[in-house]
C-alpha positions as CSV (number, residue, x, y, z in Angstrom):
1,M,0.0,0.0,0.0
2,K,1.4,3.4,-1.0
3,K,2.1,5.9,1.8
4,I,-1.2,7.6,2.9
5,A,-1.0,11.3,2.3
6,F,-1.2,13.9,5.3
7,W,-4.7,14.7,6.3
8,L,-4.7,15.5,10.1
9,T,-3.8,18.8,11.9
10,T,-3.6,19.2,15.8
11,A,-1.2,19.6,18.6
12,L,0.4,16.1,19.6
13,L,2.5,15.0,22.5
14,A,5.4,12.6,21.9
15,L,4.3,9.5,19.9
16,S,6.2,6.5,18.7
17,M,4.6,3.8,16.7
18,L,5.4,1.2,14.2
19,F,3.7,-2.0,13.6
20,A,4.0,-5.1,11.5
21,V,2.5,-8.4,12.5
22,G,2.6,-12.0,11.4
23,A,-0.5,-13.4,9.6
24,A,-2.0,-14.8,12.7
25,D,-0.6,-12.4,15.5
26,Y,-2.1,-9.0,16.2
27,D,-1.2,-8.5,19.9
28,L,-0.2,-4.9,19.5
29,E,0.0,-2.2,22.3
30,V,-0.3,1.4,21.4
31,N,0.8,3.3,24.4
32,V,0.8,7.1,25.2
33,T,3.4,8.2,27.8
34,P,3.5,9.8,30.3
35,S,0.0,8.8,31.2
36,Q,-0.4,12.0,33.3
37,T,1.2,15.5,32.9
38,V,0.7,18.7,34.9
39,V,1.5,21.8,33.0
40,S,0.7,25.6,33.1
41,E,-1.0,27.7,30.5
42,G,1.5,28.7,27.8
43,E,3.8,25.8,28.6
44,T,5.1,23.4,26.0
45,F,5.3,19.6,26.6
46,T,5.7,16.4,24.8
47,V,4.1,12.9,24.8
48,A,5.2,9.7,23.1
49,V,3.0,7.4,21.2
50,T,4.6,3.9,20.8
51,V,3.6,0.7,19.1
52,D,5.0,-2.1,21.0
53,N,5.1,-6.0,20.5
54,I,5.8,-5.8,16.8
55,S,6.6,-9.3,15.5
56,L,7.6,-9.9,11.9
57,P,8.1,-13.5,11.2
58,D,6.0,-13.7,8.0
59,G,6.0,-10.2,6.6
60,I,4.4,-6.8,7.4
61,V,1.0,-5.2,7.5
62,G,0.7,-1.4,7.0
63,G,-1.8,0.6,9.0
64,D,-2.8,3.9,10.6
65,F,-3.2,5.1,14.2
66,M,-5.6,7.9,14.9
67,V,-4.8,10.2,17.8
68,H,-7.4,12.7,19.2
69,F,-6.7,15.6,21.6
70,D,-8.7,18.6,23.0
71,A,-8.1,21.2,20.5
72,D,-9.8,23.8,22.7
73,V,-7.0,23.4,25.2
74,L,-4.0,22.1,23.3
75,E,-2.2,23.2,20.1
76,L,-0.1,20.6,18.2
77,K,3.3,22.1,17.3
78,T,5.4,19.2,15.9
79,V,5.5,15.5,15.2
80,T,8.8,13.5,15.0
81,F,9.3,9.7,14.6
82,D,11.9,7.1,15.4
83,P,11.5,4.0,13.0
84,I,13.2,0.7,13.2
85,D,15.2,-0.8,10.3
86,H,13.4,-1.4,7.1
87,W,10.5,0.9,8.2
88,N,9.4,4.3,7.2
89,V,6.9,6.3,9.2
90,D,4.8,9.3,8.4
91,Y,2.0,11.4,9.8
92,N,-0.9,13.5,8.6
93,S,-2.0,16.6,10.6
94,Q,-4.4,18.3,8.2
95,D,-7.3,17.9,10.8
96,K,-5.3,19.2,13.8
97,E,-7.7,22.2,14.2
98,N,-10.3,19.6,15.2
99,G,-7.9,17.8,17.4
100,N,-6.9,14.8,15.1
101,V,-3.7,13.5,13.8
102,R,-3.0,10.3,11.7
103,L,0.1,8.2,12.3
104,M,1.1,6.0,9.4
105,P,3.8,3.3,9.5
106,A,5.0,1.6,6.3
107,D,7.9,-0.4,4.9
108,S,11.1,1.3,3.6
109,D,9.4,1.8,0.1
110,G,6.4,3.5,1.6
111,I,4.4,0.3,0.8
112,S,2.8,-2.3,3.1
113,D,3.1,-5.6,1.2
114,S,3.2,-9.2,2.6
115,T,5.8,-10.0,0.0
116,V,8.4,-7.7,1.8
117,K,10.0,-9.9,4.3
118,V,11.2,-8.2,7.5
119,T,12.5,-10.4,10.3
120,E,13.3,-7.7,12.9
121,S,11.0,-7.2,15.9
122,G,10.8,-3.9,17.7
123,K,8.6,-0.8,18.1
124,I,7.8,2.5,16.4
125,K,7.9,5.8,18.4
126,Y,6.2,9.1,17.5
127,T,7.0,12.2,19.6
128,L,4.3,14.9,19.7
129,T,4.9,18.4,21.0
130,F,2.0,20.5,22.3
131,T,1.5,23.9,23.8
132,V,-1.3,24.7,26.3
133,K,-3.4,27.5,25.0
134,K,-4.0,30.5,27.3
135,G,-7.4,31.5,28.5
136,S,-9.4,28.3,27.9
137,G,-10.4,28.1,31.6
138,K,-10.3,24.3,31.6
139,N,-8.3,22.5,34.1
140,K,-7.6,19.3,32.2
141,A,-7.4,17.8,28.6
142,T,-6.9,14.3,27.1
143,I,-4.8,12.8,24.4
144,E,-5.8,9.4,23.2
145,V,-5.3,6.8,20.4
146,T,-8.9,6.4,19.2
147,K,-8.5,4.0,16.3
148,A,-6.1,1.5,14.7
149,Q,-6.7,0.2,11.2
150,G,-4.7,-1.6,8.5
151,N,-5.0,-2.4,4.8
152,K,-5.4,-6.1,5.4
153,P,-8.9,-7.3,6.2
154,D,-7.7,-9.4,9.1
155,L,-6.3,-6.3,10.9
156,N,-9.5,-4.3,10.6
157,G,-11.8,-4.9,13.5
158,T,-9.4,-7.0,15.5
159,T,-9.9,-6.9,19.2
160,N,-6.4,-7.6,20.5
161,I,-5.0,-4.1,20.0
162,K,-4.5,-2.0,23.1
163,C,-4.9,1.8,22.6
164,G,-3.6,4.1,25.3
165,S,-4.3,7.7,26.4
166,A,-2.9,10.5,28.6
167,E,-4.6,13.0,30.9
168,I,-3.2,16.6,30.9
169,K,-3.8,18.6,34.0
170,I,-3.8,22.3,33.5
171,K,-2.5,24.4,36.4
172,Q,-4.9,27.2,37.3
173,P,-3.1,30.5,37.9
174,L,-3.7,32.3,41.2
175,A,-5.6,35.5,41.3
176,T,-3.5,38.6,40.6
177,P,-2.6,40.4,43.8
178,D,-4.2,43.8,44.2
179,G,-4.5,46.6,46.8
180,L,-0.8,47.6,46.4
181,A,0.1,50.7,48.5
182,W,2.9,52.3,50.3
183,E,2.8,53.1,54.0
184,G,5.9,55.1,54.5
185,M,8.7,52.7,53.2
186,K,6.6,49.7,54.0
187,A,4.9,48.0,50.8
188,K,1.5,46.4,51.4
189,W,-0.9,44.3,49.2
190,G,-3.9,42.1,49.6
191,A,-3.8,38.4,50.4
192,V,-4.4,35.8,47.6
193,D,-6.0,32.4,48.3
194,N,-3.8,29.4,48.0
195,A,-0.6,31.6,47.9
196,A,2.3,30.2,49.9
197,S,4.5,33.3,49.4
198,Y,4.9,36.4,47.2
199,Q,7.6,37.7,45.0
200,L,8.1,41.6,45.0
201,K,9.8,43.6,42.2
202,V,10.8,47.1,42.9
203,F,11.3,49.6,40.1
204,L,13.2,52.9,40.3
205,D,11.7,55.9,38.7
206,G,8.9,53.8,37.2
207,S,11.0,52.7,34.3
208,S,10.3,49.5,32.4
209,K,14.0,48.4,32.8
210,S,15.0,45.5,34.9
211,P,13.9,45.6,38.5
212,Y,16.0,47.7,40.9
213,L,15.4,45.0,43.5
214,T,13.6,41.7,43.7
215,K,12.5,39.9,46.9
216,D,11.4,36.3,46.9
217,G,9.7,34.2,49.5
218,I,7.8,36.9,51.3
219,T,5.2,35.1,53.4
220,A,3.5,38.2,54.8
221,T,1.4,40.7,52.8
222,E,3.8,43.5,53.6
223,Y,7.6,44.2,53.5
224,D,9.6,47.1,55.0
225,F,12.2,48.6,52.5
226,T,13.5,51.3,54.8
227,S,17.0,49.9,55.0
228,E,17.2,48.7,51.3
229,L,15.8,51.6,49.3
230,T,18.4,54.3,50.2
231,E,19.1,55.7,46.7
232,G,17.1,58.8,46.0
233,G,14.4,58.6,43.5
234,T,10.8,57.5,42.9
235,Y,9.9,53.8,43.5
236,R,7.0,51.5,42.5
237,F,6.6,47.8,43.2
238,S,4.6,44.9,41.7
239,V,3.7,41.5,43.3
240,V,3.4,37.9,42.0
241,A,1.6,35.3,44.2
242,I,3.4,31.9,44.4
243,P,1.1,28.8,44.9
244,D,1.1,26.5,47.9
245,S,0.3,23.3,45.8
246,P,1.3,21.8,42.4
247,E,-2.3,22.2,41.0
248,Y,-1.9,26.0,40.9
249,A,0.4,28.2,38.9
250,A,1.9,31.5,39.9
251,S,-0.3,34.5,39.4
252,A,0.2,37.1,36.7
253,E,2.4,40.1,37.9
254,S,0.3,42.8,39.4
255,A,0.1,46.3,38.1
256,Y,2.5,48.8,39.6
257,S,1.8,50.5,42.9
258,L,1.6,54.3,43.1
259,P,5.0,56.0,43.4
260,Q,6.9,56.5,46.6
261,K,9.6,59.3,46.6
262,V,12.8,58.7,48.6
263,I,15.4,61.4,49.5
264,G,18.6,59.4,49.4
265,K,22.1,60.3,50.6
266,L,25.4,59.8,48.6
267,L,28.0,57.6,50.1
268,P,31.4,58.9,51.0
269,P,34.2,58.3,48.4
270,S,37.8,57.9,49.5
271,I,41.0,59.9,49.0
272,I,44.8,59.2,49.2
273,L,47.7,61.8,49.3
274,K,51.2,61.4,48.1
275,A,54.2,63.7,47.7
276,D,54.4,65.5,44.3
277,D,58.1,64.7,44.1
278,T,58.3,64.9,40.3
279,N,57.3,68.6,40.4
280,P,60.2,71.0,41.1
281,N,57.8,73.3,42.9
282,G,56.9,70.4,45.3
283,G,53.5,69.9,46.9
284,L,50.9,67.0,47.1
285,L,49.0,64.8,44.6
286,F,45.4,63.6,45.5
287,T,43.5,60.7,44.0
288,I,39.8,60.2,44.6
289,T,38.1,56.8,44.4
290,D,34.3,56.6,44.2
291,G,32.9,53.1,43.4
292,K,29.8,53.7,45.5
293,N,27.9,56.4,43.8
294,A,26.7,56.4,40.2
295,A,28.6,59.1,38.1
296,D,25.4,60.9,37.1
297,L,24.5,61.4,40.7
298,V,27.7,63.3,41.7
299,A,28.2,67.0,40.7
300,S,31.5,67.6,42.5
301,Y,33.9,66.5,45.3
302,T,35.1,68.7,48.2
303,I,38.6,67.9,49.4
304,E,39.6,69.2,52.8
305,I,43.3,69.1,53.9
306,F,44.3,69.0,57.6
307,E,47.6,69.4,59.2
308,G,48.3,66.1,60.9
309,N,45.2,65.2,62.9
310,G,44.0,68.7,63.3
311,E,40.2,69.4,63.4
312,T,40.2,72.6,61.3
313,P,41.1,72.3,57.5
314,V,44.1,74.4,56.4
315,L,42.8,74.1,52.8
316,S,39.4,73.3,51.2
317,R,39.0,72.7,47.4
318,T,36.1,71.7,45.3
319,V,36.6,69.9,42.0
320,E,34.2,68.7,39.4
321,S,33.0,65.1,39.4
322,G,35.2,64.2,36.5
323,T,38.3,65.3,38.2
324,L,39.5,62.4,40.3
325,S,43.1,63.4,40.6
326,G,45.2,66.5,40.7
327,A,48.0,68.5,42.4
328,I,48.1,70.8,45.5
329,A,51.0,73.2,45.4
330,L,53.0,74.5,48.3
331,G,51.9,77.9,49.5
332,S,48.2,77.2,49.1
333,G,47.9,76.3,52.7
334,I,50.5,73.6,53.0
335,V,54.2,73.9,53.7
336,A,57.1,71.5,53.3
337,G,58.3,69.7,56.4
338,K,54.9,69.0,57.9
339,Q,52.5,66.0,57.7
340,Y,49.0,66.3,56.1
341,T,45.8,64.2,56.0
342,A,42.7,64.7,53.8
343,T,39.0,63.9,53.6
344,V,36.6,64.0,50.7
345,S,32.8,64.3,50.3
346,A,30.5,63.9,47.3
347,G,28.2,66.7,46.2
348,S,24.8,65.7,44.7
349,T,23.5,66.8,41.3
350,D,20.1,67.2,42.8
351,T,19.7,67.6,46.6
352,G,16.0,67.1,46.1
353,V,16.9,63.5,45.2
354,N,20.1,62.8,47.1
355,E,21.7,64.7,49.9
356,N,25.5,65.3,49.9
357,S,27.6,62.6,51.4
358,E,29.4,62.8,54.8
359,R,33.1,63.3,54.9
360,S,35.2,60.2,54.1
361,A,37.6,58.7,56.6
362,R,40.9,60.5,56.7
363,C,43.8,59.1,54.6
364,A,47.2,58.3,55.9
365,A,49.4,61.3,56.7
366,V,51.9,62.4,54.0
367,A,54.6,65.1,53.8
368,P,54.6,67.3,50.6
369,A,57.6,67.3,48.4
370,D,59.8,70.4,49.0
371,K,60.5,73.0,46.3
372,I,63.8,72.7,44.5
373,V,66.1,75.9,44.5
374,S,69.2,74.7,42.6
375,L,71.1,71.8,41.1
376,V,74.9,71.7,41.3
377,I,77.5,69.0,40.4
378,K,79.6,68.4,43.6
379,T,81.7,65.6,42.3
380,M,82.5,65.2,38.6
381,P,82.3,61.8,37.2
382,K,85.3,60.2,35.3
383,L,86.1,62.6,32.4
384,S,89.1,61.1,30.6
385,Y,88.7,58.1,28.4
386,V,90.3,56.1,25.6
387,E,88.3,55.5,22.4
388,K,85.8,52.6,22.9
389,E,86.0,52.9,26.7
390,V,82.6,53.0,28.3
391,L,81.2,56.1,30.1
392,D,81.4,55.7,33.9
393,L,79.1,58.1,35.9
394,S,79.2,56.0,39.1
395,G,81.4,58.6,41.0
396,M,79.2,61.6,40.2
397,V,77.6,63.4,43.1
398,V,75.0,66.2,42.6
399,T,73.9,68.6,45.3
400,V,70.1,69.3,45.2
401,T,69.1,72.3,47.3
402,Y,65.6,72.5,48.6
403,E,63.7,75.6,49.9
404,T,63.0,74.3,53.3
405,A,65.3,71.2,53.9
406,G,68.4,72.7,52.4
407,A,71.2,70.9,50.5
408,K,71.1,67.2,49.8
409,D,74.0,65.3,48.2
410,V,72.7,62.7,45.7
411,T,75.0,60.0,44.5
412,F,74.6,58.6,40.9
413,A,73.1,55.4,42.5
414,E,70.3,57.6,43.9
415,F,69.5,59.5,40.8
416,E,66.3,57.5,40.0
417,T,64.9,58.0,43.6
418,Y,65.3,61.8,43.3
419,H,64.1,61.9,39.7
420,L,67.4,63.0,38.3
421,K,68.2,62.0,34.7
422,T,71.3,62.3,32.4
423,D,71.2,63.0,28.7
424,V,73.9,60.4,28.0
425,K,73.4,56.8,29.3
426,N,75.9,55.4,31.7
427,G,77.9,52.7,30.1
428,K,77.8,54.2,26.6
429,S,80.8,53.2,24.5
430,L,82.7,56.4,23.7
431,A,84.2,57.6,20.4
432,M,86.7,60.2,19.5
433,S,83.7,62.4,18.4
434,D,82.5,62.5,22.1
435,S,85.5,64.4,23.1
436,G,84.6,67.9,24.3
437,K,81.0,66.9,25.0
438,T,79.4,67.2,28.4
439,V,76.9,65.1,30.3
440,V,73.8,67.0,31.4
441,V,72.0,66.1,34.6
442,S,68.4,67.5,34.8
443,F,65.3,67.5,37.0
444,G,62.3,67.6,34.6
445,N,62.4,70.7,32.5
446,A,63.1,73.1,35.3
447,F,66.8,72.5,36.3
448,S,69.8,71.2,34.5
449,V,73.6,71.2,35.0
450,A,76.4,70.0,32.9
451,T,79.7,68.3,33.7
452,S,83.0,69.4,32.5
453,P,83.9,68.3,28.9
454,L,84.8,64.7,28.3
455,T,88.3,63.9,26.8
456,V,88.5,60.9,24.6
457,K,91.9,60.0,23.3
458,S,92.8,57.5,20.5
459,S,93.3,54.0,21.6
460,A,96.3,53.7,19.2
461,C,98.8,55.1,21.8
462,E,101.0,52.5,23.5
463,H,102.0,54.9,26.3
464,P,105.8,54.6,25.8
465,T,106.7,56.9,28.6
466,T,104.8,58.2,31.6
467,H,105.2,60.7,34.4
468,T,103.8,60.7,38.0
469,E,101.2,63.1,39.4
470,H,100.9,63.1,43.2
471,E,98.2,64.5,45.5
472,D,98.8,64.3,49.3
473,P,95.8,63.0,51.4
474,T,94.2,65.3,54.0
475,C,92.2,64.6,57.1
476,G,89.0,64.4,55.0
477,A,90.1,63.5,51.5
478,A,92.1,60.7,49.9
479,G,95.3,61.4,47.9
480,Y,96.7,59.5,44.9
481,D,99.7,58.7,42.7
482,R,98.9,58.6,39.0
483,Q,101.0,57.5,36.0
484,I,100.2,59.7,33.1
485,C,101.1,58.9,29.6
486,D,103.5,61.5,28.2
487,V,102.1,61.1,24.6
488,C,98.3,60.9,25.0
489,G,97.8,62.2,28.5
490,V,95.6,59.2,29.6
491,T,95.9,58.0,33.2
492,V,97.6,54.6,32.8
493,S,97.4,53.6,36.4
494,Q,96.4,55.1,39.8
495,T,97.2,54.3,43.4
496,D,94.9,55.8,46.0
497,I,96.2,57.1,49.3
498,P,93.6,57.0,52.1
499,A,92.6,60.2,54.0
500,T,94.7,60.6,57.2
501,G,91.8,61.4,59.5
502,E,94.1,63.7,61.4
503,H,93.4,67.5,61.6
504,Q,96.3,69.9,61.0
505,F,95.9,73.3,62.5
506,S,97.6,76.5,61.3
507,E,99.4,79.1,63.4
508,W,97.2,81.0,65.8
509,E,96.3,84.5,64.6
510,I,95.2,87.1,67.0
511,V,92.7,89.7,65.6
512,L,92.2,92.8,67.6
513,N,88.9,94.8,67.1
């Protein structure tokens, strides 16, 4: 028999069926599983229709299975099938609007014919997917196999075919909560029968965006938001009733409550101070961190600087909300040589919505950087070199004089700490062309000082003769003996003589006034 064309239409649950029987055996079971399902309106679910006990010793017999469902309640979405070897399956859903679908197994050629020998045994499975319609008002529906028929006379009318069915229970939604109202910052609403708890959604400024706050498992019919709704603005809330038994579904979300205005208060940001030691004019740097307040709620920040733990600010400065870092110069209320702490507070863009924040906690005490007055090279580095010898600045000492702290001798090893830089890198291989050049030491763009010129001699000289240069040591400085090349003037060797550490006094001189 050729495959029967589609002719049924309706929403099915999962089916599985195939059948082929021997000439004398029609013990088939057409089952619908699960036999009972509990679903909510709008929910999608599946059922399976299977044809079990298929025996194929002598050939196959084609046939149809009619499935009926409550079309007022259920909508058939899809039908899929899972055949065994040598079998094709199909379905016809042209009558699904009336709640009927026709399931049609056949052999691999789409024909049921006793001359086609199939020796396998098994089952056919159809899977039907349904959606529960909304608004039917019914609390149950059925899905059942109502008829099994074949193209062989001995199958029609047989009594040993078992047809199954399934009961679909439709959850009834709880009544939608009403009576929503604010009593101060306490939200209230009316009780709903068969509700075990309530879900509250709070919306800020009545927008349709995601809830500002959601509270689940509220068993009373009121909830106090005093400690939770602290941000300024206008709040509304909605309520969903949650059922106390499986036979009910959650209610629809209620309409919004009337608005409740809240005057909030900004939270304190935080601040740190550090010495502005890269600035030749000295001073302090501040950095504000505000991870607690939304940027559009803050108009400005007010910084207050205190000497140590003093109670009265020595300086107060207000900066725009986008200015989270900056400098505080000496002379604006702060001086070098003292320790300072700071607090910061956030100013609201609209005090009718949010009050200004309190002062933050004080930051750690910091001394401002001192102002630099001058830069002088106290000790020159090595200045005389032979071609390809590397520049050696290790012996250089620079005196930095500060306005308040006075002079500070800075060795080359400390240059980075004191932000001093050289225009020629230490360790550079020198060429004859470097002779006569200087090494410039600088502090930013404000101060610079140059060494004496470098001397770079040719490396071709073999120093055939030398002479000695002697310097006696003193109580506070070392002396030396140097062997100087008579040809190129390079120091060939040097012997250092330690400082004596003994003071030598001159003759007394009497001065009369």
